[in-house]
C-alpha positions in Angstrom: 2.5 29.9 19.3 5.7 29.8 21.3 8.9 30.2 19.4 11.7 27.7 19.9 14.5 29.7 18.1 15.1 33.3 17.3 17.4 34.5 14.5 17.3 35.8 10.9 17.1 34.5 7.4 20.1 35.5 5.3 18.9 36.1 1.8 21.9 37.5 0.0 22.6 40.9 1.6 19.0 40.9 3.0 18.5 39.9 6.6 15.0 38.9 7.7 14.4 38.6 11.5 12.3 35.5 12.1 11.0 33.3 14.9 11.0 29.5 14.5 7.7 27.8 15.5 6.8 24.1 15.5 4.5 23.4 12.6 3.4 20.0 13.9 2.1 18.5 17.2 1.9 15.1 18.6 -1.6 13.8 19.5 -0.5 10.4 20.7 -1.8 9.3 24.1 1.1 8.9 26.5 1.2 6.4 29.3 3.1 6.2 32.6 4.7 3.1 34.0 3.2 1.8 37.3 3.7 -1.0 39.7 0.9 -3.4 38.8 0.5 -4.6 42.4 -0.4 -1.3 44.0 -0.5 1.2 41.1 2.6 3.1 42.3 4.3 5.4 39.8 7.6 4.1 38.4 10.2 6.9 38.1 13.7 6.9 36.6 16.5 8.4 38.7 19.9 9.5 37.3 22.5 7.8 39.4 26.3 7.9 39.1 27.7 4.5 38.4 30.8 5.1 40.5 29.4 6.3 43.8 25.7 5.5 43.4 24.7 9.0 44.2 21.6 10.5 42.6 22.3 13.6 40.6 20.4 16.7 39.7 20.3 18.3 36.2 22.9 20.9 37.2 25.4 18.2 38.1 25.2 16.5 34.7 27.4 17.4 31.8 28.3 16.0 28.3 31.1 13.6 27.3 32.1 11.7 24.2 32.7 8.0 24.6 35.9 6.9 22.9 36.4 3.5 21.3 38.1 2.2 24.5 35.1 3.2 26.6 36.8 6.2 28.2 34.8 9.5 28.5 36.0 12.7 27.0 34.2 15.7 28.7 32.8 18.4 26.3 31.5 21.6 27.9 29.0 24.1 26.5 31.9 26.6 26.4 33.8 24.3 24.1 30.9 24.1 21.7 30.3 27.8 21.8 33.8 28.6 20.7 33.4 26.5 17.5 33.1 28.5 14.2 29.4 28.1 13.5 28.2 30.9 11.2 24.6 29.5 11.3 24.3 29.7 15.1 21.7 32.5 14.8 21.1 32.6 11.0 19.2 30.5 8.5 21.6 30.8 5.6 20.0 30.3 2.2 22.6 28.6 -0.2 20.5 27.7 -3.2 17.1 27.6 -4.9 16.0 24.3 -6.5 12.9 22.7 -7.9 10.8 20.9 -5.3 10.9 17.6 -7.1 14.7 17.5 -6.7 14.3 16.9 -3.0 14.1 13.3 -1.9 11.2 12.8 0.5 13.4 10.5 2.5 15.4 13.5 3.5 12.4 15.4 5.0 12.2 15.6 8.8 10.6 18.0 11.3 8.5 20.9 10.0 8.6 24.5 11.3 6.9 27.8 10.5 9.0 30.9 10.1 7.2 33.9 11.6 8.3 37.5 10.9 10.2 38.8 13.8 8.6 42.3 14.0 7.2 45.0 11.8 10.5 45.7 10.2 10.6 42.1 8.9 7.2 42.2 7.2 8.5 43.7 3.9 11.5 41.4 3.3 9.5 38.4 4.6 6.8 39.1 2.0 9.5 39.7 -0.7 11.0 36.2 -0.1 7.6 34.6 0.0 6.5 36.1 -3.3 9.8 35.3 -4.9 9.5 31.6 -4.0 5.9 31.6 -5.3 6.8 33.1 -8.7 9.9 30.9 -9.2 8.0 27.8 -8.1 11.2 26.7 -6.4 12.2 26.0 -2.8 15.2 27.4 -0.9 17.9 25.2 0.6 19.4 26.6 3.7 21.7 25.8 6.6 20.8 26.5 10.2 21.9 25.5 13.7 19.5 24.1 16.2 20.0 22.2 19.5 23.8 22.2 19.3 24.4 21.1 15.8 24.2 22.4 12.2 21.3 21.2 10.1 20.0 21.3 6.6 16.6 22.9 5.8 14.2 23.5 2.9 12.1 26.7 2.8 8.8 26.7 0.9 5.5 28.7 0.8 2.5 27.4 2.7 -0.5 29.7 2.3 0.7 33.1 3.3 3.6 31.8 5.4 7.0 30.4 4.9 7.6 26.9 6.2 10.9 25.1 6.8 11.4 21.4 6.7 14.5 20.0 8.4 16.4 17.8 6.0 18.8 15.0 6.6 22.3 15.4 5.1 22.7 13.4 1.9 25.2 11.0 3.6 22.6 10.2 6.3 20.3 8.5 3.7 21.0 4.8 3.6 21.1 2.9 0.3 18.2 0.8 -0.8 20.6 -2.0 -1.9 19.5 -5.4 -0.4 15.9 -4.2 0.1 14.5 -4.9 -3.4 13.8 -8.5 -4.5 17.0 -10.1 -5.7 15.3 -12.6 -8.0 14.0 -11.7 -11.5 10.2 -11.2 -11.5 8.0 -10.7 -14.6 4.8 -8.9 -14.3 2.1 -9.5 -16.9 0.1 -6.8 -18.6 -3.1 -8.3 -17.3 -1.8 -7.9 -13.7 -0.8 -4.3 -14.4 -4.3 -3.6 -15.9 -6.0 -5.0 -12.7 -3.6 -3.0 -10.6 -4.6 0.2 -12.5 -8.2 -0.7 -12.2 -7.8 -1.1 -8.4 -6.0 2.3 -8.1 -8.8 4.0 -10.2 -11.5 2.4 -8.1 -9.9 3.5 -4.8 -9.5 6.9 -6.3 -8.4 9.9 -4.3 -9.0 11.0 -0.8 -9.3 14.2 1.1 -6.3 14.3 3.4 -8.2 16.3 6.0 -10.7 13.4 6.3 -8.0 11.0 7.5 -7.7 10.5 11.3 -6.1 8.2 13.9 -8.7 5.5 14.7 -6.5 3.9 17.2 -6.0 7.1 19.2 -9.8 7.6 19.3 -10.3 4.1 20.6 -7.7 4.6 23.3 -9.4 7.8 24.4 -12.8 6.1 24.5 -11.3 3.4 26.6 -9.7 5.9 29.1 -13.0 7.8 29.3 -15.0 4.6 30.1 -12.5 3.5 32.8 -12.5 7.0 34.3 -16.3 7.2 34.6 -16.7 3.6 35.6 -18.8 2.7 32.6 -18.6 -0.5 30.6 -15.6 -0.7 28.3 -16.7 -0.1 24.7 -16.5 -3.1 22.5 -14.2 -2.6 19.6 -14.9 -4.2 16.2 -12.6 -7.0 15.2 -9.8 -6.2 12.9 -10.3 -7.5 9.3 -8.0 -10.3 8.4 -5.3 -9.1 6.1 -1.9 -10.0 4.8 -0.9 -13.6 4.7 0.6 -15.7 1.8 -0.4 -14.6 -1.7 -1.4 -17.7 -3.5 -3.0 -16.2 -6.7 -2.1 -12.6 -7.5 -4.8 -12.2 -10.2 -7.5 -13.6 -7.8 -6.3 -11.3 -5.1 -6.4 -8.2 -7.4 -9.9 -9.1 -8.6 -11.2 -9.5 -5.1 -9.6 -6.2 -4.1 -11.3 -4.5 -7.0 -14.7 -6.0 -6.0 -14.1 -5.0 -2.3 -13.2 -1.5 -3.3 -16.4 -1.1 -5.4 -18.5 -2.4 -2.6 -16.9 0.1 -0.2 -17.7 2.9 -2.7 -21.3 1.8 -2.9 -21.2 0.4 -6.4 -23.7 -2.4 -7.1 -22.4 -5.6 -8.6 -23.8 -8.9 -9.6 -24.6 -9.8 -5.9 -26.6 -6.6 -5.5 -28.7 -7.3 -8.7 -29.4 -10.8 -7.4 -30.6 -9.4 -4.1 -32.9 -7.0 -5.9 -34.4 -9.9 -7.9 -35.1 -11.9 -4.7 -36.8 -8.9 -3.1 -39.0 -8.5 -6.2 -40.0 -12.2 -5.9 -40.9 -11.9 -2.3 -43.2 -8.9 -3.0 -45.1 -10.9 -5.6 -46.0 -13.6 -3.1 -47.5 -11.2 -0.5 -50.9 -10.7 -2.3 -53.9 -9.1 -0.8 -57.1 -11.1 -0.2 -60.1 -9.1 -1.6 -63.7 -10.0 -1.6 -65.1 -10.8 -5.1 -68.3 -9.4 -6.5 -71.3 -11.7 -6.7 -72.4 -13.0 -10.0 -70.0 -13.7 -12.8 -66.9 -13.7 -10.5 -68.2 -16.6 -8.3 -67.3 -19.3 -10.8 -63.8 -18.0 -11.2 -63.3 -17.8 -7.5 -64.6 -21.4 -7.1 -62.2 -22.7 -9.7 -59.3 -20.8 -8.2 -60.1 -22.0 -4.6 -60.7 -25.6 -5.5 -57.5 -25.9 -7.5 -55.3 -24.1 -5.0 -56.5 -25.7 -1.8 -54.6 -28.6 -0.4 -56.3 -31.6 1.4 -57.0 -30.7 5.0 -56.6 -27.0 4.6 -59.4 -24.7 5.7 -59.1 -22.2 2.8 -57.2 -22.4 -0.5 -54.1 -20.4 -0.7 -54.4 -20.3 -4.5 -57.6 -18.3 -4.4 -55.9 -15.8 -2.0 -53.1 -15.2 -4.5 -55.2 -15.2 -7.7 -58.1 -13.1 -6.3 -56.3 -9.7 -6.6 -55.4 -10.4 -10.2 -59.0 -11.2 -11.3 -60.8 -8.7 -9.1 -60.9 -5.2 -10.5 -63.0 -3.6 -7.7 -59.9 -1.8 -6.2 -61.1 -2.2 -2.6 -58.9 -1.0 0.2 -56.7 -3.3 2.3 -58.9 -3.4 5.4 -61.4 -5.6 3.5 -58.8 -8.4 4.0 -59.8 -8.8 7.6 -63.5 -8.9 6.8 -62.9 -11.6 4.2 -61.0 -13.7 6.6 -63.8 -13.5 9.2 -66.4 -14.4 6.6 -64.4 -17.5 5.6 -64.0 -18.5 9.3 -67.8 -18.4 9.9 -68.6 -20.4 6.8 -66.0 -23.0 7.6 -67.4 -23.4 11.1 -70.9 -24.0 9.6 -69.7 -27.2 7.9 -68.9 -26.0 4.4 -65.3 -27.4 4.5 -62.9 -26.5 1.7 -65.7 -25.8 -0.8 -67.1 -23.0 1.4 -63.7 -21.1 1.1 -63.9 -21.2 -2.7 -67.4 -19.8 -2.8 -66.9 -17.0 -0.2 -67.8 -14.3 -2.8 -71.4 -15.4 -3.3 -74.3 -13.7 -1.5 -76.2 -15.0 1.6 -79.4 -15.4 -0.4 -78.0 -18.2 -2.6 -78.5 -21.7 -1.3 -75.6 -23.4 0.5 -76.3 -26.6 -1.5 -75.0 -24.8 -4.6 -71.9 -23.8 -2.6 -71.4 -27.4 -1.6 -71.8 -28.5 -5.2 -69.2 -25.9 -6.3 -66.9 -27.0 -3.5 -67.3 -30.7 -4.4 -66.4 -30.1 -8.0 -63.1 -28.3 -7.1 -62.2 -30.9 -4.4 -61.0 -34.5 -4.9 -63.6 -36.9 -6.3 -63.2 -39.3 -3.3 -64.5 -36.8 -0.8 -67.2 -35.0 -2.9 -70.1 -36.8 -1.4 -68.9 -36.2 2.2 -68.5 -32.5 1.4 -71.9 -32.3 -0.2 -73.5 -33.8 2.8 -71.6 -31.5 5.0 -72.7 -28.6 2.9 -76.4 -29.7 3.2 -76.1 -29.8 7.0 -74.5 -26.4 7.0 -77.3 -25.0 4.8 -80.0 -26.3 7.1 -78.3 -24.7 10.1 -77.9 -21.5 8.2 -81.6 -21.3 7.2 -82.7 -22.0 10.7 -80.4 -19.2 12.0 -81.8 -16.8 9.4 -85.4 -17.7 10.3 
């Protein structure tokens, strides 16, 4: 990493040569200003207000603007002559606990690298002293033309320095907090504690800039000529708080859902799924003999007027049949029912589909007539007789 400042750490009478390196980097996507009509680049030019002449960097100096608007020139030579003992030295002035530093003071972060083999031993000595004392060092240093305040602490096997604002640069919080007296109930605090416990902790390394990734995807799509990726709509947030307790309760539920915890809604969904599975029963062919009467009762009671086969027999058959036949029999049973219905058996034929071909179709019609409505029993019996005659001729 390229150093931005070279100097030494003054640790009492010990001098440690170091190099100052940036500890952070900016990953934000930068844009250029263009002329929207033709895409031409917009550039800023430094022009003198008096003569309108464009100036180069060598022709530009510093000045202080007085209250009356006049400019007081200040040269680099003027600044170099000022007594600045920290111009090339990070001067440690105290060692304090870390919690005594207000986070509002913290600014830019830097790494301090040893400035050569001769600096390795004193560098390691300072690092281990900071570790054992569990304190941080407060120091003064000069960077970019002015004296600054810094905090040295241990990060892994290195020493890092955070630029600090001077205490008088921190503005007071007066006028920021609510001016009216507000009472917070214990129940509200309990819900807030529950919400914090539900959200839990997070691995800081897992956090990333979603907006920057979306911008990069947009740029990649426009560069390749592909379709612009659709971005998910932002969730509605903020707004006027009407009921604080209700908002806290909803926040807790939302946090539990995002963590994968099942609530009452999840249990209800499971119950619905179980009910759906109970209705999808298999249709199995019944054994001849004793099972025929049970099938006839089930088919007659479950069939609706005008239906070709009773749905009730289809649902009750798997419960009464213990044959354990495989699922493919379902197709064969349906084909058998279709043939018998076409032969003129009506709804009664569907209820007696488990009987053998040797038994008379007249008995089938009688069973079907018993299970059907009394007003149509004679018609079904006649239809069954016709169907039986046709079936005997076909078998002959």
